[in-house]
C-alpha positions as CSV (number, residue, x, y, z in Angstrom):
1,M,74.1,120.0,91.6
2,D,74.4,122.9,89.3
3,A,75.3,122.4,85.6
4,H,78.8,123.9,86.0
5,R,79.9,121.6,88.8
6,R,78.4,118.6,87.0
7,Q,80.3,119.5,83.8
8,R,83.6,120.0,85.7
9,L,83.4,116.7,87.5
10,T,82.2,114.8,84.4
11,A,85.2,116.1,82.6
12,V,87.4,114.6,85.2
13,L,85.7,111.2,84.9
14,E,86.3,111.3,81.2
15,A,89.9,112.5,81.4
16,E,90.9,110.0,84.0
17,G,88.9,107.0,82.8
18,L,86.8,106.8,86.0
19,D,83.3,105.7,86.8
20,A,83.0,107.6,90.1
21,L,84.6,110.3,92.2
22,V,84.4,110.1,96.0
23,A,85.1,113.2,98.0
24,T,86.4,113.1,101.6
25,T,87.7,116.6,102.5
26,T,85.3,119.3,103.8
27,E,85.8,121.4,100.6
28,N,85.3,118.5,98.2
29,V,82.3,117.1,100.0
30,Y,80.7,120.5,99.8
31,Y,81.6,120.8,96.1
32,V,79.8,117.5,95.3
33,S,76.9,117.7,97.7
34,G,76.5,121.2,99.2
35,L,76.8,119.7,102.7
36,R,78.8,121.6,105.4
37,S,79.2,119.4,108.4
38,I,80.3,120.8,111.8
39,S,81.5,117.4,113.0
40,H,83.5,117.0,109.8
41,A,85.2,120.4,110.5
42,L,85.9,119.5,114.1
43,F,87.2,115.9,113.8
44,R,90.1,115.4,111.5
45,G,89.8,112.1,109.7
46,L,86.1,111.7,110.3
47,E,84.7,109.7,107.5
48,L,82.2,111.5,105.2
49,Y,81.9,110.5,101.6
50,A,80.2,112.4,98.8
51,V,80.0,110.4,95.6
52,F,79.7,111.7,92.1
53,T,78.9,109.5,89.1
54,R,77.3,109.9,85.7
55,R,74.1,108.3,87.1
56,G,73.8,110.3,90.3
57,T,75.2,111.4,93.6
58,A,75.3,110.0,97.1
59,L,76.3,110.9,100.7
60,V,77.8,108.7,103.4
61,V,77.6,110.4,106.8
62,P,77.8,109.5,110.5
63,F,74.5,109.0,112.2
64,I,74.6,112.5,113.7
65,D,75.0,114.3,110.4
66,T,71.7,113.1,109.0
67,T,70.4,116.1,110.8
68,G,72.4,118.5,108.7
69,V,71.5,116.7,105.5
70,A,67.8,116.9,106.3
71,A,67.7,120.4,107.8
72,D,69.8,122.0,105.0
73,R,67.7,120.1,102.4
74,I,70.8,118.6,100.7
75,E,69.8,117.1,97.4
76,V,71.5,113.9,96.5
77,D,70.2,110.7,95.1
78,H,71.2,108.4,98.0
79,V,71.9,108.9,101.7
80,A,73.6,106.3,103.9
81,C,74.6,106.6,107.5
82,Y,76.7,104.6,109.9
83,G,77.5,104.5,113.6
84,K,75.3,105.3,116.6
85,F,73.5,108.3,118.0
86,F,70.2,108.7,119.8
87,F,67.2,110.8,118.8
88,E,63.6,110.6,120.0
89,Y,60.6,111.5,117.9
90,A,57.3,113.2,118.8
91,D,54.0,111.8,117.4
92,D,54.5,114.1,114.5
93,P,58.3,114.5,114.1
94,G,58.0,116.9,111.2
95,E,59.5,116.8,107.8
96,I,63.1,116.8,109.1
97,G,62.4,114.2,111.7
98,R,60.7,111.9,109.3
99,K,63.7,112.0,106.9
100,I,66.2,111.4,109.8
101,R,64.1,108.4,111.0
102,E,64.0,107.0,107.6
103,W,67.8,107.4,106.9
104,T,68.8,106.0,110.4
105,R,66.4,103.0,110.5
106,A,69.3,100.6,109.6
107,P,72.7,102.2,110.0
108,A,75.6,100.5,108.2
109,P,78.1,98.8,110.6
110,S,81.0,100.9,109.3
111,P,81.7,103.8,106.9
112,A,83.2,101.5,104.4
113,D,80.1,99.3,104.4
114,A,77.9,102.4,103.8
115,L,80.2,103.5,101.0
116,A,80.0,100.1,99.4
117,G,76.3,100.2,99.6
118,V,75.9,103.5,97.8
119,L,78.5,102.6,95.2
120,G,76.4,99.5,94.5
121,E,73.2,101.5,94.2
122,L,74.9,103.8,91.7
123,G,76.2,100.9,89.7
124,V,79.9,101.6,90.1
125,L,81.0,99.0,92.7
126,G,83.8,97.0,91.2
127,R,84.6,99.7,88.7
128,R,87.4,102.3,88.6
129,V,86.8,104.9,91.3
130,G,88.8,108.1,92.2
131,L,89.0,108.3,96.0
132,D,90.0,111.6,97.6
133,E,92.8,110.8,99.9
134,G,92.9,114.3,101.5
135,N,91.0,113.3,104.6
136,L,91.9,109.6,104.8
137,F,94.5,108.4,107.2
138,A,96.5,105.4,105.8
139,P,94.7,102.8,108.0
140,T,91.3,104.2,106.8
141,W,92.3,103.9,103.1
142,K,93.4,100.3,103.8
143,R,90.1,99.5,105.4
144,V,88.1,101.0,102.5
145,E,90.3,99.2,100.0
146,E,89.7,95.9,101.7
147,R,86.0,96.4,101.9
148,L,85.8,97.5,98.2
149,A,87.9,94.5,97.0
150,G,87.5,94.3,93.3
151,T,87.1,98.0,92.9
152,T,90.1,99.9,91.5
153,L,90.8,102.9,93.8
154,V,93.0,105.8,92.6
155,P,94.0,108.9,94.6
156,A,91.7,111.8,93.5
157,Y,92.4,114.8,95.8
158,Q,94.2,116.7,93.1
159,M,91.5,115.7,90.6
160,F,88.9,117.5,92.7
161,R,91.2,120.5,92.9
162,Q,91.5,120.6,89.1
163,A,87.7,120.5,88.8
164,R,87.3,123.3,91.3
165,M,89.9,125.5,89.5
166,V,87.4,127.1,87.2
167,K,84.5,128.7,89.1
168,G,80.8,129.0,88.2
169,P,78.8,132.2,88.4
170,D,77.5,131.5,91.9
171,E,81.0,130.7,93.1
172,V,82.4,134.0,91.6
173,A,79.6,135.9,93.3
174,A,80.4,134.4,96.7
175,L,84.1,135.1,96.3
176,E,83.3,138.7,95.3
177,R,81.1,139.2,98.3
178,A,83.8,137.7,100.6
179,A,86.3,140.1,99.2
180,L,84.1,143.1,99.6
181,V,83.3,142.3,103.2
182,A,87.0,142.0,103.9
183,E,87.5,145.4,102.4
184,D,84.7,146.8,104.6
185,G,86.6,145.4,107.6
186,I,89.8,147.1,106.6
187,A,87.9,150.4,106.1
188,A,86.6,150.1,109.7
189,V,90.1,149.6,111.0
190,L,91.5,152.5,109.0
191,A,88.8,154.8,110.4
192,M,89.9,154.0,114.0
193,L,93.7,153.9,113.7
194,K,95.6,156.4,115.9
195,P,98.6,156.4,118.1
196,G,98.3,153.7,120.8
197,V,96.0,151.3,118.9
198,T,97.4,147.8,119.1
199,E,97.4,145.0,116.6
200,R,95.0,143.1,118.7
201,E,92.6,146.0,118.9
202,A,92.8,146.6,115.2
203,A,92.2,142.9,114.5
204,R,89.2,142.9,116.8
205,V,87.6,145.8,115.0
206,Y,88.1,144.0,111.6
207,E,86.5,140.8,112.8
208,Q,83.6,142.6,114.4
209,E,82.9,144.3,111.1
210,V,83.1,141.1,109.2
211,L,80.6,139.5,111.6
212,R,78.3,142.5,111.4
213,R,78.2,142.1,107.7
214,G,77.1,138.4,107.9
215,A,80.5,136.8,107.1
216,Q,82.9,134.9,109.3
217,P,86.5,135.8,110.0
218,F,88.9,133.4,108.3
219,F,92.4,134.7,109.2
220,T,93.5,138.1,110.4
221,V,97.0,139.4,110.1
222,V,97.5,143.0,111.2
223,T,101.2,143.9,111.8
224,I,102.6,147.3,112.8
225,G,106.0,148.9,112.5
226,E,108.9,146.5,112.4
227,R,106.4,143.6,112.9
228,A,105.1,144.3,109.4
229,A,108.0,142.2,108.2
230,L,106.5,139.1,109.9
231,A,104.7,137.3,107.2
232,D,102.0,135.3,109.0
233,V,101.7,135.9,112.8
234,Y,98.9,136.4,115.2
235,P,98.2,140.0,116.3
236,S,100.2,141.3,119.3
237,E,100.1,144.2,121.8
238,R,102.4,146.2,119.6
239,A,101.0,149.7,119.6
240,L,100.9,152.1,116.7
241,R,103.3,155.1,116.7
242,P,103.7,158.0,114.2
243,G,105.5,156.9,111.1
244,D,104.6,153.2,111.5
245,L,103.5,151.0,108.6
246,V,100.4,148.9,109.1
247,R,100.2,145.8,106.9
248,F,96.9,144.0,106.5
249,D,96.7,140.4,105.2
250,L,93.3,138.9,105.9
251,G,90.2,137.4,104.7
252,C,86.8,136.0,105.6
253,L,84.2,133.4,104.7
254,W,81.0,134.1,102.8
255,G,79.2,130.8,103.1
256,A,81.9,128.3,102.1
257,Y,83.9,130.7,100.0
258,R,86.9,132.7,101.1
259,S,88.7,136.0,100.6
260,D,92.4,136.9,101.0
261,I,93.3,140.5,100.4
262,S,96.0,142.9,101.6
263,R,96.4,146.6,102.0
264,T,99.1,148.8,103.6
265,A,98.8,152.0,105.6
266,V,101.1,154.5,107.4
267,L,100.4,156.7,110.3
268,G,101.3,160.2,109.2
269,K,103.2,161.3,106.1
270,P,105.1,158.3,104.5
271,G,108.8,158.3,104.5
272,D,110.7,158.2,101.1
273,K,111.5,154.5,101.4
274,Q,108.0,153.6,102.5
275,A,106.5,155.5,99.5
276,R,109.1,154.1,97.0
277,Y,108.9,150.5,98.0
278,Y,105.1,150.5,98.1
279,A,104.9,152.2,94.7
280,A,107.2,149.4,93.3
281,I,105.1,146.5,94.6
282,L,101.9,148.1,93.5
283,A,103.3,148.5,90.0
284,G,104.3,144.8,90.0
285,E,100.8,143.7,91.1
286,R,99.1,146.0,88.5
287,A,101.3,144.7,85.7
288,A,100.4,141.1,86.5
289,I,96.6,141.9,86.6
290,A,96.8,143.9,83.4
291,A,98.3,140.8,81.6
292,M,95.6,138.4,82.8
293,K,93.5,136.9,80.0
294,P,92.6,133.3,78.9
295,G,95.5,131.4,77.4
296,V,98.3,133.3,79.3
297,P,100.5,130.9,81.3
298,V,100.6,131.8,85.0
299,S,104.4,131.7,84.9
300,R,104.3,134.7,82.6
301,L,102.4,136.6,85.2
302,F,105.0,135.8,87.8
303,D,107.9,136.9,85.6
304,L,106.1,140.1,84.8
305,A,105.2,141.0,88.3
306,V,108.8,140.4,89.6
307,R,110.4,142.3,86.7
308,V,108.1,145.3,87.0
309,T,108.5,145.5,90.8
310,R,112.3,145.5,90.4
311,E,112.2,148.1,87.6
312,S,109.9,150.3,89.6
313,G,112.3,150.9,92.5
314,L,112.8,147.6,94.3
315,A,115.8,146.2,92.4
316,H,116.5,143.4,94.9
317,Y,112.9,142.1,95.0
318,Q,112.5,138.4,95.3
319,R,109.4,136.2,95.6
320,H,108.4,132.6,95.3
321,H,104.9,133.3,94.0
322,V,102.8,136.4,93.3
323,G,99.4,134.9,93.8
324,H,97.2,131.9,93.9
325,G,93.7,130.6,93.1
326,I,91.1,131.0,95.8
327,G,87.7,129.3,96.4
328,L,86.6,126.7,98.9
329,E,90.3,126.4,99.9
330,P,92.5,129.5,100.6
331,Y,94.9,128.2,98.0
332,D,93.1,126.7,95.1
333,P,95.2,125.9,92.0
334,P,97.0,127.2,90.2
335,T,99.7,129.1,92.1
336,I,101.3,132.0,90.2
337,N,105.0,131.0,90.3
338,A,107.9,130.6,87.9
339,T,107.4,126.9,87.2
340,T,103.6,126.5,86.8
341,N,102.6,126.9,83.1
342,T,98.9,126.3,83.6
343,A,97.0,128.6,81.1
344,L,94.5,131.0,82.4
345,E,90.8,130.1,81.8
346,A,87.7,132.3,82.1
347,G,86.2,131.6,85.5
348,M,89.4,131.3,87.4
349,V,89.7,133.5,90.4
350,F,93.1,134.6,91.8
351,C,94.5,136.6,94.7
352,V,97.3,138.5,93.0
353,E,99.9,139.8,95.5
354,T,103.5,141.3,95.6
355,P,104.4,141.5,99.3
356,Y,107.8,142.6,100.5
357,Y,109.2,141.9,104.0
358,E,112.4,143.5,105.5
359,H,113.3,142.6,109.0
360,G,114.3,145.6,111.1
361,W,112.3,147.9,108.9
362,G,108.9,146.5,108.1
363,G,106.8,145.3,105.2
364,V,104.4,146.4,102.5
365,Q,101.8,144.4,100.7
366,V,98.9,144.7,98.2
367,E,96.7,141.8,97.2
368,D,93.5,141.8,95.2
369,A,90.9,139.2,94.1
370,V,90.7,139.0,90.4
371,E,88.4,137.0,88.1
372,V,89.6,135.9,84.7
373,T,87.0,136.8,82.1
374,P,86.7,135.8,78.4
375,T,88.4,139.0,77.4
376,G,90.7,139.8,80.3
377,A,90.3,140.3,84.0
378,R,87.9,141.9,86.4
379,A,88.9,143.0,89.9
380,L,86.5,141.7,92.6
381,T,88.0,144.2,95.1
382,R,87.0,147.9,94.9
383,S,88.9,149.8,97.6
384,S,91.9,152.0,96.8
385,Q,95.1,150.1,96.2
386,E,97.2,153.2,97.1
387,L,99.3,153.4,100.3
388,A,96.7,154.6,102.9
389,V,97.8,157.6,104.9
390,V,96.0,157.9,108.3
391,G,96.2,160.3,111.2
C-alpha cells in the first residue's frame, strides 16, 4: 500500500477511535488491497473483505479469487479463503500455482470464519472495527456480527469515502488519463458527425475509440436534437439533422479510475438561443473552476456557478448540484451543492458541470475534470470547451 492511502486510512482510524477498517465494496476493497475481482463485480453481495490495521493488511476471498490475488501479485500481509472450487496442479505448478495451493489448503468454512481468522492474526479481534456496510445485505451483517461476538462493529462505508476524497499522485494521474481518453473519444465522434448519423452510431464510435486507446467504456450518453433534454438515457436511433444540438455526457475507466466529461456540438451554424444558452452555462462552469482553491467551501462554488450562469443569459437557470468528486466511484464526495460546506483540499478531483435541459427544445452541457492544487486548480481535460460547430 502506498504512503498516501496508508496515511488517509490511518487518519480515519484515529478520528473514529477504531482498530481496523474492513472494506466490502469493489471500490473500497481495491483501495485497501489493489485487488479487482471479476466475481466481486458480477455477484452483488459476494463476500470479499479487505482489512486495514496499523499492524498490517489482509484479504478474505472466495476460493476462486485466490487466482486473482496470486496472478496480480496483490501484496497484503494475510490471505484467507473460504468455500469450494477445484484446481489441479502439474508437477511444477509454477509460482502462481504454488501460492494458490498454499492459500487453499484449508479453506475456512464460511466468510465470517475467515474474517475472524485474519482479524485475530492482526490482533484486532474483540476490538473496535469499522465494517463497510456497502456490500453487505442485512442477513450477512448479522452473521458476521454473531461470528465476531465481542468485537464492536460500526458502519464504515462513508468512512472509506472520506478517506478516498483526497487523491494521491497515482490516482490523479489515472483520473487525468481517463479524462483525456474520453476527450479523444468525443473528438472521434465530432470528426464523423454528419446528417443521418444516429445516436447509437455516434456512441459506437466513441466506445471503439476508448477501447482502441486502452481504456474501457463506463457510460455513454449521446443525445441529439430534442433528445438532448433527456438527462441520462441510452442512445437511440434518432438521426442528426441540420441545426440539431448534440450533447455528450460520458466517461471511461482507466484501470479502476473513472472519467465523466461533457461537451456540446451543433450541426451547422448555431441559432441565437443555442449560442446564448451555451455561453451562459460555460460562463458558470468557468467561474466555479476559477474560484477553486484549498479552503473554499464547495457550497460557495455552487452559488457562484448558478449566479454567473443566470447573469450571463440564462436568468431562469436552476440546478441541484454543479459537480461532484470522482475517483473509484463516479460520485466520490463531496458533491458541489448548496448545502455541503466541505472545504476544498489539495488532491481533490472534481467533475465541474452546469448542464441545462429544456424539453421540447434540447439541452446544453459542459463538464470538466479539475484537480485542486495547493494554490488553485488544474484542469485535467484539454479539449476546447466552446460550443463545437460541425458540418
